[in-house]
GULUMSE-91138 format. One line per 8 residues: their letters; for each residue x, y, z of C-alpha. Coordinates in Angstrom, 3 decimals, m for minus. Layout:
residues N
a = X Y Z  ...
***
This chain:
residues 288
mpqeqyah = 0.000 0.000 0.000  2.716 2.605 0.795  4.566 1.856 m2.411  1.426 2.553 m4.448  0.894 5.951 m2.733  4.536 7.051 m3.354  4.310 6.116 m7.015  1.024 8.065 m7.315
rsamqtse = 2.547 11.252 m5.772  5.600 11.125 m7.997  3.408 10.760 m11.050  1.391 13.818 m10.031  4.529 15.982 m9.538  5.938 15.102 m12.915  2.664 15.941 m14.552  2.372 19.396 m12.896
gpqvykvg = 6.025 20.535 m13.583  8.822 21.897 m11.264  7.935 24.423 m8.471  10.052 27.694 m7.999  10.566 29.295 m4.491  11.595 33.036 m4.372  14.478 33.897 m1.927  15.305 37.602 m0.919
iygwrkrc = 13.815 40.859 0.378  11.171 42.552 m1.684  8.824 45.421 m1.336  9.128 48.041 1.387  11.723 45.994 3.220  14.056 46.252 0.236  13.561 50.024 0.006  14.265 50.447 3.751
lyffvlll = 17.456 48.407 3.429  18.697 50.570 0.576  17.846 53.685 2.573  19.852 52.509 5.610  22.809 51.548 3.424  22.726 54.989 1.776  22.444 56.703 5.182  25.389 54.671 6.486
mililvnl = 27.507 55.678 3.468  26.613 59.356 4.056  27.611 59.093 7.744  30.885 57.441 6.771  31.660 60.228 4.310  30.734 62.925 6.848  32.864 61.224 9.529  35.789 60.956 7.132
amtiwilk = 35.440 64.618 6.155  35.293 65.701 9.816  38.360 63.597 10.597  40.298 65.151 7.721  39.196 68.632 8.815  40.269 68.022 12.436  43.637 66.687 11.276  44.047 69.772 9.110
vmnftidg = 43.032 72.241 11.824  45.067 70.581 14.596  48.009 70.251 12.210  48.510 66.538 12.770  51.651 65.222 11.123  53.882 62.216 11.424  56.142 64.136 13.852  53.401 65.389 16.163
mgnlrite = 50.453 67.747 16.525  50.523 71.529 16.062  53.392 73.032 18.063  53.997 69.698 19.768  56.663 67.551 18.171  57.725 64.041 19.102  61.490 63.604 18.996  63.927 60.926 20.072
kglklegd = 64.644 62.761 23.352  60.983 63.432 24.233  58.373 66.060 23.415  59.228 69.426 21.877  56.709 72.236 22.363  56.936 75.543 20.512  55.058 78.709 21.471  52.820 79.401 24.495
seflkply = 51.090 76.501 26.251  48.517 76.173 29.011  48.366 73.228 31.415  45.030 72.840 33.203  46.172 69.907 35.341  49.484 68.840 36.945  52.427 68.296 34.622  54.830 65.445 35.352
akeirsrp = 58.168 65.550 33.546  61.739 64.557 34.176  63.208 67.653 32.524  61.789 70.928 31.172  64.031 73.250 29.180  63.792 75.839 26.426  65.430 75.918 23.064  69.106 76.911 23.022
gnplyfqs = 69.416 80.671 23.262  65.764 81.282 24.246  64.393 81.980 27.751  61.900 79.750 29.570  58.854 81.484 31.105  56.402 80.190 33.722  53.213 82.236 33.953  50.243 81.850 36.273
arnvtvni = 47.271 83.978 37.351  47.869 83.113 41.036  51.106 81.320 41.836  53.619 78.804 40.543  54.444 75.901 42.867  57.304 73.440 42.403  57.262 70.362 44.670  59.943 67.701 45.139
lnektkvl = 58.467 64.402 46.340  59.983 61.196 47.636  58.941 57.624 46.935  56.008 57.951 49.347  54.743 61.131 47.601  55.741 63.218 50.613  56.798 66.787 49.883  60.509 67.287 50.636
trlvtgpq = 61.095 70.678 49.026  58.610 73.294 47.872  59.077 76.562 45.999  56.046 78.869 45.827  56.078 82.103 43.831  52.934 84.095 44.551  51.662 87.651 44.079  52.830 88.664 47.576
aveahsqk = 56.068 86.767 48.160  58.397 83.974 47.068  58.545 81.138 49.590  60.997 78.252 49.748  60.332 75.337 52.103  63.256 72.956 52.601  65.721 71.739 55.192  68.498 73.897 53.737
fevktlsg = 68.689 76.722 51.201  71.900 77.416 49.270  73.007 79.845 46.569  76.224 79.013 44.686  78.203 80.426 41.789  78.843 78.615 38.520  82.162 77.404 39.909  80.449 75.908 42.976
kllfsadd = 81.477 78.557 45.525  78.946 79.055 48.299  77.406 82.545 48.344  74.504 82.096 50.744  73.271 79.272 52.936  70.451 79.091 55.489  69.121 76.322 57.731  67.649 75.960 61.209
nevvvgae = 70.996 76.522 62.932  72.701 79.366 61.048  72.784 81.642 58.028  76.094 81.754 56.151  77.123 84.484 53.695  80.065 83.237 51.655  80.622 86.343 49.527  83.756 88.392 50.041
rlrvlgae = 81.693 91.499 50.821  78.180 92.004 52.178  76.685 95.386 51.250  73.589 96.851 52.904  72.012 99.637 50.836  68.995 100.429 53.029  68.586 103.995 54.233  67.987 102.793 57.812
gtvfpksi = 70.904 100.372 57.794  70.657 96.866 59.201  68.999 95.773 62.432  70.366 92.718 64.286  68.087 91.603 67.150  70.873 89.410 68.518  74.631 89.109 68.212  76.631 89.195 64.992
etpnvrad = 80.069 87.696 64.305  82.279 89.200 61.593  85.994 89.887 61.146  85.495 93.298 59.535  82.844 96.023 59.558  83.425 99.007 57.281  81.509 101.517 55.186  81.840 102.260 51.495
pfkelrle = 84.436 104.866 50.449  83.413 108.409 51.436  80.500 107.033 53.499  79.975 107.140 57.266  79.948 104.039 59.435  77.665 104.251 62.447  77.140 101.583 65.094  74.348 102.385 67.521
sptralvm = 71.860 100.788 69.867  68.877 103.137 70.431  67.447 101.449 73.542  70.030 98.890 74.698  73.775 98.487 75.096  76.282 98.032 72.293  78.969 95.473 73.131  82.003 94.624 70.984
eapkgiei = 84.074 91.626 72.032  87.096 89.907 70.513  89.570 87.458 72.085  92.596 89.008 70.325  91.701 92.681 70.258  89.460 95.244 68.606  90.873 97.784 66.153  88.968 100.930 65.209
naeagslk = 90.644 102.842 62.395  89.590 105.931 60.428  92.268 106.469 57.812  90.874 109.600 56.156  88.585 111.100 58.769  87.753 111.458 62.421  86.470 108.970 64.978  83.629 110.046 67.251
atcrtelr = 82.114 108.223 70.234  79.078 109.819 71.914  77.030 108.635 74.879  74.381 110.108 77.180  75.808 109.157 80.597  79.268 107.588 80.818  82.004 106.587 78.407  84.307 104.068 80.035
leskdgei = 87.636 102.765 78.736  88.760 99.796 80.815  91.695 97.446 80.506  91.854 94.552 82.963  95.395 93.294 82.416  97.026 95.868 80.126  97.117 99.592 79.612  95.270 102.278 77.684
tlnsakik = 97.470 104.296 75.331  96.474 107.595 73.741  99.038 108.160 71.009  98.595 111.512 69.304  100.450 114.753 68.765  97.544 116.620 70.368  95.136 115.446 73.056  92.297 117.854 73.901
lpnlpqgs = 89.959 117.716 76.892  87.981 120.946 76.398  85.230 120.547 79.021  87.209 119.556 82.096  86.135 121.331 85.303  88.434 124.009 86.670  89.408 124.594 90.222  89.166 128.012 91.930
sssagsrq = 91.750 130.452 90.636  93.583 133.165 92.589  93.223 136.791 91.593  96.939 137.142 91.077  97.129 134.439 88.445  93.778 134.952 86.749  95.342 136.272 83.551  97.588 133.340 82.821
kiyelcvc = 96.399 130.551 80.476  98.561 127.734 81.777  96.838 124.998 83.750  97.859 121.916 85.606  96.066 118.619 84.982  95.028 117.015 88.251  93.557 113.613 89.090  91.201 112.954 91.993
pngrlfls = 91.403 109.735 94.023  88.236 108.537 92.281  89.883 109.068 88.872  88.177 112.326 87.978  90.283 114.864 86.019  90.180 118.609 86.504  92.253 121.661 85.728  94.018 123.932 88.146
qagssstc = 95.937 127.099 87.387  99.642 126.422 87.357  101.841 128.062 89.918  105.391 127.893 91.116  104.416 124.586 92.725  101.535 122.165 92.336  98.129 123.664 92.953  96.114 120.447 92.760
qintsvcl = 95.747 120.091 96.514  94.381 123.628 96.785  91.437 122.753 94.561  90.516 119.365 96.024  86.924 120.581 96.421  86.357 119.652 92.784  86.786 115.982 93.687  83.838 116.022 96.125
***
């Protein structure tokens, strides 16, 4: 029975002819597909044109972009540049023969960090002041000679001469150690302490010398010259003591201008008119 049915079906198919099945997209689906393909091609062309325009405007080349060039030693930047975020670099330098400028609306800060990102040294240049934070600050010449050094313990000036050009001079709240203090040629040198004492000490002596002028020491109360183990020498062709007190003079010798220099037991000096003999004991009332 099954063999008869199969033979009947095959006979019917041969009598009707071969059947054709259509494969593909037709109708509105085909038109939509073409539209999307065309739209995609337009977007690709627009994207390619925008890319070419950006490359042209930004001046992209094989060597770099715009003023930025990629070299064997790193990046080379020409012209002015603005950095909106931190810049990390091993070395920053200008072209040979050209200066390097750092500009900021507020301040420029340079930090030196260690492996743990802890700040070791900081240099801040602001609108009010320039601040340097470090354990030690040094200024040296090209040959390596120390000019200035400052730390927590001391401040060292290594220059051969330190000049102070301020109109009010220099104020030292505490002591100062120096082998030589002198003024510029044809300028006055003044050492004063307005409200306290002025002390000069040296283990091997103090020399005060005015080669082309006079030396003046002024005080309000007492001027004391003291030598503990040596002597005080006044070496000059003329020694003047114009305001020494004078003892009482006799009427007979009032016209003479010769006086005798007398010394009281307490060290006070006074003048007494000279006579045939010493007249110091006659005027001992000055010593009281």
